[in-house]
N, CA and C atoms as an extended XYZ file, in Angstrom:
441
Properties=species:S:1:pos:R:3:atomname:S:1:resname:S:1:resid:I:1 pbc="F F F"
N        93.429      113.810       91.305 N   MET     1
C        92.610      113.032       92.160 CA  MET     1
C        93.506      112.486       93.246 C   MET     1
N        93.038      112.444       94.444 N   LYS     2
C        93.829      111.998       95.569 CA  LYS     2
C        93.894      110.512       95.492 C   LYS     2
N        94.943      109.946       96.095 N   SER     3
C        95.089      108.427       96.036 CA  SER     3
C        94.091      107.780       97.110 C   SER     3
N        93.896      106.474       96.805 N   GLN     4
C        93.027      105.803       97.813 CA  GLN     4
C        93.756      105.490       99.139 C   GLN     4
N        95.020      105.750       99.213 N   GLU     5
C        95.718      105.577      100.440 CA  GLU     5
C        95.237      106.523      101.480 C   GLU     5
N        94.611      107.562      101.156 N   ASN     6
C        94.095      108.528      102.122 CA  ASN     6
C        92.861      107.914      102.810 C   ASN     6
N        92.335      106.758      102.353 N   MET     7
C        91.222      106.146      102.971 CA  MET     7
C        91.422      105.476      104.199 C   MET     7
N        92.732      105.268      104.697 N   ALA     8
C        93.011      104.547      105.945 CA  ALA     8
C        92.290      105.358      107.016 C   ALA     8
N        91.609      104.627      107.909 N   VAL     9
C        90.736      105.340      108.877 CA  VAL     9
C        90.977      104.665      110.227 C   VAL     9
N        90.666      105.355      111.285 N   ASN    10
C        90.603      104.965      112.632 CA  ASN    10
C        89.460      104.042      112.769 C   ASN    10
N        89.487      102.994      113.490 N   THR    11
C        88.337      102.049      113.689 CA  THR    11
C        87.352      102.594      114.767 C   THR    11
N        87.691      103.580      115.437 N   ASN    12
C        86.731      104.297      116.451 CA  ASN    12
C        85.553      104.761      115.622 C   ASN    12
N        84.346      104.326      115.961 N   ASN    13
C        83.162      104.723      115.194 CA  ASN    13
C        82.926      106.222      115.089 C   ASN    13
N        83.291      106.981      116.071 N   SER    14
C        83.093      108.421      116.004 CA  SER    14
C        83.927      109.055      114.963 C   SER    14
N        85.178      108.475      114.614 N   THR    15
C        86.064      109.152      113.700 CA  THR    15
C        86.299      108.353      112.547 C   THR    15
N        85.602      107.263      112.232 N   ARG    16
C        85.987      106.353      111.194 CA  ARG    16
C        85.596      106.979      109.805 C   ARG    16
N        84.700      107.873      109.664 N   GLY    17
C        84.464      108.489      108.439 CA  GLY    17
C        83.320      107.794      107.674 C   GLY    17
N        83.179      108.382      106.465 N   THR    18
C        81.951      107.932      105.652 CA  THR    18
C        82.384      107.941      104.126 C   THR    18
N        81.864      106.957      103.500 N   LEU    19
C        81.815      106.956      101.976 CA  LEU    19
C        80.509      107.684      101.579 C   LEU    19
N        80.619      108.765      100.814 N   LEU    20
C        79.508      109.553      100.486 CA  LEU    20
C        79.184      109.082       98.976 C   LEU    20
N        78.030      108.429       98.836 N   TYR    21
C        77.556      107.931       97.549 CA  TYR    21
C        76.534      108.860       96.961 C   TYR    21
N        76.848      109.464       95.897 N   VAL    22
C        76.003      110.484       95.300 CA  VAL    22
C        75.156      109.805       94.156 C   VAL    22
N        73.798      109.873       94.285 N   THR    23
C        73.017      109.143       93.326 CA  THR    23
C        72.118      110.152       92.594 C   THR    23
N        71.803      109.846       91.365 N   ASP    24
C        70.877      110.698       90.572 CA  ASP    24
C        69.519      109.920       90.414 C   ASP    24
N        69.417      108.751       91.071 N   LEU    25
C        68.266      107.919       91.075 CA  LEU    25
C        67.742      107.516       89.740 C   LEU    25
N        68.541      107.759       88.682 N   VAL    26
C        68.203      107.318       87.285 CA  VAL    26
C        69.131      106.296       86.776 C   VAL    26
N        70.428      106.692       86.885 N   ASN    27
C        71.413      105.875       86.202 CA  ASN    27
C        72.120      104.860       87.126 C   ASN    27
N        71.743      104.851       88.408 N   ASP    28
C        72.334      103.911       89.392 CA  ASP    28
C        71.966      102.527       89.018 C   ASP    28
N        72.968      101.681       89.206 N   SER    29
C        72.740      100.287       88.998 CA  SER    29
C        73.000       99.666       90.382 C   SER    29
N        72.298       98.437       90.581 N   ARG    30
C        72.456       97.769       91.837 CA  ARG    30
C        73.862       97.447       91.976 C   ARG    30
N        74.565       97.052       90.836 N   GLU    31
C        76.082       96.724       91.020 CA  GLU    31
C        76.824       97.904       91.481 C   GLU    31
N        76.477       99.161       91.125 N   SER    32
C        77.247      100.323       91.579 CA  SER    32
C        77.007      100.509       93.072 C   SER    32
N        75.793      100.396       93.488 N   LEU    33
C        75.514      100.527       94.931 CA  LEU    33
C        76.218       99.494       95.743 C   LEU    33
N        76.175       98.165       95.239 N   ASP    34
C        76.894       97.112       95.956 CA  ASP    34
C        78.379       97.388       96.009 C   ASP    34
N        78.924       97.856       94.900 N   LEU    35
C        80.383       98.191       94.922 CA  LEU    35
C        80.736       99.276       96.002 C   LEU    35
N        79.867      100.360       96.038 N   ALA    36
C        80.076      101.331       97.056 CA  ALA    36
C        79.969      100.820       98.345 C   ALA    36
N        78.995       99.941       98.620 N   TYR    37
C        78.916       99.323       99.940 CA  TYR    37
C        80.125       98.458      100.283 C   TYR    37
N        80.558       97.640       99.330 N   GLU    38
C        81.722       96.829       99.503 CA  GLU    38
C        82.978       97.641       99.827 C   GLU    38
N        83.158       98.790       99.083 N   MET    39
C        84.238       99.725       99.355 CA  MET    39
C        84.256      100.257      100.817 C   MET    39
N        83.009      100.616      101.247 N   ALA    40
C        82.840      101.179      102.580 CA  ALA    40
C        83.211      100.141      103.614 C   ALA    40
N        82.746       98.907      103.435 N   VAL    41
C        83.050       97.857      104.401 CA  VAL    41
C        84.481       97.591      104.422 C   VAL    41
N        85.234       97.498      103.271 N   SER    42
C        86.565       97.149      103.174 CA  SER    42
C        87.468       98.216      103.781 C   SER    42
N        87.013       99.465      103.890 N   HIS    43
C        87.748      100.507      104.443 CA  HIS    43
C        87.283      100.956      105.862 C   HIS    43
N        86.350      100.196      106.397 N   GLY    44
C        85.848      100.424      107.758 CA  GLY    44
C        85.079      101.734      107.992 C   GLY    44
N        84.463      102.198      106.894 N   VAL    45
C        83.634      103.357      107.078 CA  VAL    45
C        82.170      103.146      106.733 C   VAL    45
N        81.316      104.037      107.140 N   ARG    46
C        79.865      103.886      106.914 CA  ARG    46
C        79.533      104.391      105.568 C   ARG    46
N        78.371      104.006      105.065 N   LEU    47
C        77.881      104.437      103.655 CA  LEU    47
C        76.780      105.484      103.936 C   LEU    47
N        76.897      106.581      103.255 N   GLU    48
C        75.724      107.503      103.204 CA  GLU    48
C        75.405      107.808      101.779 C   GLU    48
N        74.133      107.693      101.425 N   MET    49
C        73.704      108.007       99.985 CA  MET    49
C        72.988      109.315      100.037 C   MET    49
N        73.346      110.210       99.066 N   ILE    50
C        72.601      111.469       98.990 CA  ILE    50
C        72.134      111.644       97.553 C   ILE    50
N        71.010      112.413       97.435 N   HIS    51
C        70.537      112.850       96.115 CA  HIS    51
C        70.336      114.330       96.341 C   HIS    51
N        70.745      115.145       95.383 N   VAL    52
C        70.740      116.601       95.523 CA  VAL    52
C        69.749      117.114       94.392 C   VAL    52
N        68.767      117.810       94.803 N   VAL    53
C        67.783      118.456       93.964 CA  VAL    53
C        68.209      119.978       93.729 C   VAL    53
N        68.608      120.268       92.553 N   ASP    54
C        68.993      121.601       92.262 CA  ASP    54
C        67.793      122.444       91.858 C   ASP    54
N        67.322      123.285       92.824 N   LEU    55
C        66.093      123.962       92.570 CA  LEU    55
C        66.212      125.094       91.481 C   LEU    55
N        67.383      125.354       91.115 N   ASP    56
C        67.535      126.252       89.834 CA  ASP    56
C        67.174      125.533       88.517 C   ASP    56
N        67.226      124.203       88.571 N   HIS    57
C        66.889      123.401       87.355 CA  HIS    57
C        65.733      122.471       87.487 C   HIS    57
N        65.096      122.372       88.645 N   ALA    58
C        63.925      121.526       88.815 CA  ALA    58
C        62.943      122.332       89.742 C   ALA    58
N        61.660      122.043       89.441 N   GLN    59
C        60.681      122.642       90.146 CA  GLN    59
C        60.576      121.922       91.564 C   GLN    59
N        60.069      122.612       92.582 N   SER    60
C        60.041      122.082       93.844 CA  SER    60
C        58.545      121.860       94.237 C   SER    60
N        58.157      120.600       94.263 N   TYR    61
C        56.768      120.246       94.691 CA  TYR    61
C        56.853      119.261       95.812 C   TYR    61
N        56.130      119.450       96.924 N   PRO    62
C        56.179      118.446       97.988 CA  PRO    62
C        55.927      117.037       97.583 C   PRO    62
N        54.992      116.789       96.674 N   ASP    63
C        54.754      115.434       96.224 CA  ASP    63
C        56.003      114.906       95.477 C   ASP    63
N        56.562      115.690       94.652 N   GLY    64
C        57.738      115.307       93.934 CA  GLY    64
C        58.944      114.936       94.869 C   GLY    64
N        59.073      115.724       95.878 N   GLN    65
C        60.117      115.569       96.926 CA  GLN    65
C        59.917      114.264       97.636 C   GLN    65
N        58.587      114.028       98.010 N   MET    66
C        58.291      112.771       98.720 CA  MET    66
C        58.582      111.521       97.777 C   MET    66
N        58.284      111.639       96.463 N   GLY    67
C        58.624      110.580       95.577 CA  GLY    67
C        60.129      110.273       95.459 C   GLY    67
N        60.846      111.319       95.415 N   ILE    68
C        62.413      111.217       95.388 CA  ILE    68
C        62.812      110.583       96.603 C   ILE    68
N        62.349      111.027       97.810 N   GLN    69
C        62.847      110.430       99.007 CA  GLN    69
C        62.487      109.001       99.182 C   GLN    69
N        61.259      108.643       98.664 N   TYR    70
C        60.843      107.234       98.695 CA  TYR    70
C        61.797      106.440       97.789 C   TYR    70
N        62.160      106.821       96.585 N   ARG    71
C        63.125      106.069       95.740 CA  ARG    71
C        64.419      106.032       96.408 C   ARG    71
N        64.879      107.093       97.030 N   LEU    72
C        66.191      107.077       97.745 CA  LEU    72
C        66.159      106.081       98.894 C   LEU    72
N        65.093      106.089       99.668 N   ASP    73
C        65.022      105.121      100.883 CA  ASP    73
C        64.877      103.745      100.310 C   ASP    73
N        64.194      103.502       99.245 N   ALA    74
C        64.052      102.154       98.585 CA  ALA    74
C        65.446      101.649       98.114 C   ALA    74
N        66.204      102.511       97.672 N   LEU    75
C        67.620      102.131       97.162 CA  LEU    75
C        68.479      101.746       98.479 C   LEU    75
N        68.345      102.496       99.468 N   ALA    76
C        69.101      102.193      100.755 CA  ALA    76
C        68.537      100.828      101.354 C   ALA    76
N        67.228      100.716      101.325 N   ARG    77
C        66.647       99.475      101.884 CA  ARG    77
C        67.124       98.170      101.063 C   ARG    77
N        67.438       98.396       99.860 N   SER    78
C        67.939       97.245       99.057 CA  SER    78
C        69.203       96.645       99.624 C   SER    78
N        69.953       97.334      100.488 N   LEU    79
C        71.102       96.746      101.145 CA  LEU    79
C        70.754       96.101      102.526 C   LEU    79
N        69.623       96.173      102.905 N   ARG    80
C        69.242       95.619      104.248 CA  ARG    80
C        69.437       94.145      104.376 C   ARG    80
N        69.401       93.407      103.180 N   HIS    81
C        69.704       92.080      103.258 CA  HIS    81
C        71.121       91.763      103.780 C   HIS    81
N        72.005       92.775      103.730 N   LEU    82
C        73.306       92.644      104.235 CA  LEU    82
C        73.424       93.003      105.724 C   LEU    82
N        72.187       93.276      106.359 N   LYS    83
C        72.171       93.565      107.756 CA  LYS    83
C        72.945       94.870      108.067 C   LYS    83
N        72.851       95.805      107.120 N   GLN    84
C        73.434       97.096      107.319 CA  GLN    84
C        72.476       98.140      107.032 C   GLN    84
N        72.552       99.275      107.858 N   ASN    85
C        71.732      100.377      107.671 CA  ASN    85
C        72.543      101.398      106.823 C   ASN    85
N        71.933      101.960      105.899 N   VAL    86
C        72.545      103.012      105.020 CA  VAL    86
C        71.757      104.275      105.125 C   VAL    86
N        72.465      105.398      105.434 N   ALA    87
C        71.767      106.645      105.583 CA  ALA    87
C        71.367      107.126      104.142 C   ALA    87
N        70.206      107.582      104.009 N   SER    88
C        69.713      108.130      102.698 CA  SER    88
C        69.149      109.520      102.950 C   SER    88
N        69.738      110.580      102.233 N   ILE    89
C        69.314      111.873      102.604 CA  ILE    89
C        69.133      112.593      101.299 C   ILE    89
N        68.013      113.401      101.257 N   LEU    90
C        67.642      114.229      100.103 CA  LEU    90
C        68.011      115.675      100.536 C   LEU    90
N        68.926      116.303       99.699 N   LEU    91
C        69.426      117.653       99.989 CA  LEU    91
C        69.095      118.601       98.799 C   LEU    91
N        69.133      119.853       99.075 N   PHE    92
C        68.694      120.865       98.085 CA  PHE    92
C        69.813      121.923       97.860 C   PHE    92
N        69.934      122.342       96.679 N   GLY    93
C        70.954      123.363       96.359 CA  GLY    93
C        71.784      123.101       95.077 C   GLY    93
N        72.794      123.836       94.857 N   SER    94
C        73.681      123.581       93.808 CA  SER    94
C        74.443      122.281       94.102 C   SER    94
N        74.333      121.201       93.257 N   PRO    95
C        74.854      119.921       93.590 CA  PRO    95
C        76.302      120.062       93.992 C   PRO    95
N        77.193      120.720       93.223 N   GLU    96
C        78.517      120.879       93.692 CA  GLU    96
C        78.773      121.404       95.072 C   GLU    96
N        78.016      122.589       95.370 N   ASP    97
C        78.181      123.103       96.653 CA  ASP    97
C        77.738      122.247       97.790 C   ASP    97
N        76.566      121.543       97.539 N   VAL    98
C        75.960      120.678       98.591 CA  VAL    98
C        76.872      119.379       98.844 C   VAL    98
N        77.427      118.907       97.747 N   ILE    99
C        78.362      117.795       97.951 CA  ILE    99
C        79.575      118.135       98.715 C   ILE    99
N        80.140      119.290       98.393 N   ILE   100
C        81.306      119.797       99.098 CA  ILE   100
C        81.048      119.970      100.630 C   ILE   100
N        79.906      120.643      100.840 N   ARG   101
C        79.451      120.981      102.217 CA  ARG   101
C        79.285      119.729      103.047 C   ARG   101
N        78.484      118.768      102.430 N   ARG   102
C        78.146      117.560      103.129 CA  ARG   102
C        79.447      116.695      103.328 C   ARG   102
N        80.366      116.668      102.391 N   SER   103
C        81.602      115.860      102.566 CA  SER   103
C        82.373      116.404      103.789 C   SER   103
N        82.471      117.750      103.986 N   HIS   104
C        83.154      118.303      105.071 CA  HIS   104
C        82.337      117.952      106.362 C   HIS   104
N        81.051      118.066      106.387 N   GLU   105
C        80.209      117.763      107.594 CA  GLU   105
C        80.453      116.388      108.135 C   GLU   105
N        80.539      115.484      107.213 N   ILE   106
C        80.649      114.008      107.697 CA  ILE   106
C        82.012      113.508      107.578 C   ILE   106
N        82.949      114.292      107.279 N   LYS   107
C        84.397      113.926      107.188 CA  LYS   107
C        84.482      112.684      106.222 C   LYS   107
N        83.984      112.912      105.031 N   ALA   108
C        83.981      111.860      103.995 CA  ALA   108
C        85.366      111.431      103.707 C   ALA   108
N        85.506      110.129      103.548 N   LYS   109
C        86.868      109.530      103.222 CA  LYS   109
C        86.868      109.201      101.712 C   LYS   109
N        85.727      109.290      101.103 N   LEU   110
C        85.588      108.974       99.663 CA  LEU   110
C        84.296      109.480       99.186 C   LEU   110
N        84.197      110.160       98.022 N   ILE   111
C        82.946      110.550       97.401 CA  ILE   111
C        82.871      109.617       96.113 C   ILE   111
N        81.776      108.904       95.908 N   ALA   112
C        81.660      108.031       94.768 CA  ALA   112
C        80.314      108.380       94.093 C   ALA   112
N        80.369      108.373       92.768 N   PHE   113
C        79.243      108.559       91.871 CA  PHE   113
C        79.084      107.308       91.031 C   PHE   113
N        77.777      106.960       90.723 N   ALA   114
C        77.574      105.970       89.706 CA  ALA   114
C        77.745      106.636       88.355 C   ALA   114
N        78.262      105.884       87.403 N   ARG   115
C        78.456      106.488       86.052 CA  ARG   115
C        77.146      106.796       85.489 C   ARG   115
N        77.096      108.087       84.896 N   HIS   116
C        75.913      108.548       84.249 CA  HIS   116
C        75.831      108.083       82.828 C   HIS   116
N        74.714      108.316       82.224 N   GLY   117
C        74.612      107.868       80.792 CA  GLY   117
C        75.424      108.676       79.914 C   GLY   117
N        75.546      108.314       78.631 N   GLN   118
C        76.458      108.923       77.712 CA  GLN   118
C        76.166      110.433       77.529 C   GLN   118
N        74.988      110.854       77.652 N   SER   119
C        74.730      112.290       77.390 CA  SER   119
C        75.242      113.304       78.542 C   SER   119
N        75.383      112.643       79.657 N   SER   120
C        75.828      113.492       80.862 CA  SER   120
C        77.143      113.168       81.330 C   SER   120
N        77.867      112.195       80.590 N   ALA   121
C        79.244      111.718       81.061 CA  ALA   121
C        80.167      112.873       81.106 C   ALA   121
N        80.238      113.797       80.165 N   ALA   122
C        81.169      114.920       80.161 CA  ALA   122
C        80.912      115.856       81.287 C   ALA   122
N        79.723      116.157       81.487 N   ALA   123
C        79.292      117.016       82.682 CA  ALA   123
C        79.713      116.421       84.012 C   ALA   123
N        79.440      115.108       84.090 N   GLN   124
C        79.840      114.427       85.340 CA  GLN   124
C        81.329      114.406       85.549 C   GLN   124
N        82.014      114.140       84.535 N   ALA   125
C        83.529      114.181       84.558 CA  ALA   125
C        84.031      115.527       84.964 C   ALA   125
N        83.497      116.506       84.408 N   ALA   126
C        83.923      117.900       84.827 CA  ALA   126
C        83.585      118.149       86.279 C   ALA   126
N        82.440      117.736       86.757 N   MET   127
C        82.061      118.008       88.134 CA  MET   127
C        83.060      117.153       89.060 C   MET   127
N        83.328      115.917       88.699 N   VAL   128
C        84.211      115.110       89.525 CA  VAL   128
C        85.602      115.791       89.588 C   VAL   128
N        86.090      116.311       88.483 N   LYS   129
C        87.336      116.959       88.492 CA  LYS   129
C        87.354      118.196       89.416 C   LYS   129
N        86.363      119.042       89.298 N   ARG   130
C        86.219      120.212       90.118 CA  ARG   130
C        86.107      119.821       91.666 C   ARG   130
N        85.360      118.869       91.911 N   LEU   131
C        85.152      118.304       93.239 CA  LEU   131
C        86.559      117.884       93.866 C   LEU   131
N        87.183      117.101       93.053 N   GLY   132
C        88.497      116.632       93.447 CA  GLY   132
C        89.501      117.646       93.857 C   GLY   132
N        89.270      118.849       93.306 N   ASN   133
C        90.147      119.999       93.687 CA  ASN   133
C        89.635      120.771       94.875 C   ASN   133
N        88.476      120.458       95.369 N   LYS   134
C        87.880      121.178       96.412 CA  LYS   134
C        87.578      120.497       97.738 C   LYS   134
N        87.731      119.138       97.645 N   VAL   135
C        87.483      118.345       98.887 CA  VAL   135
C        88.736      117.677       99.311 C   VAL   135
N        88.763      117.121      100.488 N   MET   136
C        89.972      116.576      101.043 CA  MET   136
C        90.010      115.017      100.933 C   MET   136
N        89.190      114.524      100.109 N   CYS   137
C        89.116      113.029       99.882 CA  CYS   137
C        89.121      112.739       98.421 C   CYS   137
N        89.417      111.532       98.051 N   PRO   138
C        89.300      111.058       96.637 CA  PRO   138
C        87.852      111.152       96.228 C   PRO   138
N        87.610      111.437       94.865 N   VAL   139
C        86.282      111.440       94.282 CA  VAL   139
C        86.438      110.589       93.054 C   VAL   139
N        85.526      109.485       93.021 N   VAL   140
C        85.648      108.504       92.024 CA  VAL   140
C        84.297      108.320       91.248 C   VAL   140
N        84.262      107.848       90.090 N   VAL   141
C        83.080      107.412       89.302 CA  VAL   141
C        83.169      105.837       89.269 C   VAL   141
N        82.087      105.215       89.792 N   LEU   142
C        82.117      103.816       89.841 CA  LEU   142
C        81.739      103.226       88.452 C   LEU   142
N        82.288      102.112       88.110 N   PRO   143
C        81.917      101.513       86.840 CA  PRO   143
C        80.423      101.161       86.808 C   PRO   143
N        79.931      101.006       85.520 N   VAL   144
C        78.532      100.624       85.386 CA  VAL   144
C        78.151       99.238       86.023 C   VAL   144
N        79.083       98.467       85.878 N   THR   145
C        78.893       97.064       86.467 CA  THR   145
C        80.131       96.702       87.213 C   THR   145
N        79.957       96.072       88.453 N   ALA   146
C        81.071       95.647       89.168 CA  ALA   146
C        81.695       94.417       88.639 C   ALA   146
N        82.985       94.314       88.621 N   VAL   147
C        83.698       93.154       88.139 CA  VAL   147
C        84.246       92.290       89.215 C   VAL   147
């Protein structure tokens, strides 16, 4: 995993970069989202939240997609009390491929995941390790609760 020293950024808004927060909309805690926001602010980058629907493992229904987008937007709106806008984007495809592509598109300075439940922790750790070898920024799993 790359060091967090790579997160130094230019303060120019066009090149300052983004913290890419990947959510599964199930295991995210408010504390994890707040921590991601605090990390973005402390490093002078914007926060973008994404949820990836893997169509190979989930059926695609317009109503279901609207429900997912609504939950994603609600999570982003929960930070509005901080007077900050957070981008929330629903993407489709292989999660690993989509995260890699999106991180390159937005010049991500950090990719952060909320820690998943016990049953998927090993799969999440494996994905984080693979991503760490394929992207140009650090990839981290945020703790369940911020300290």
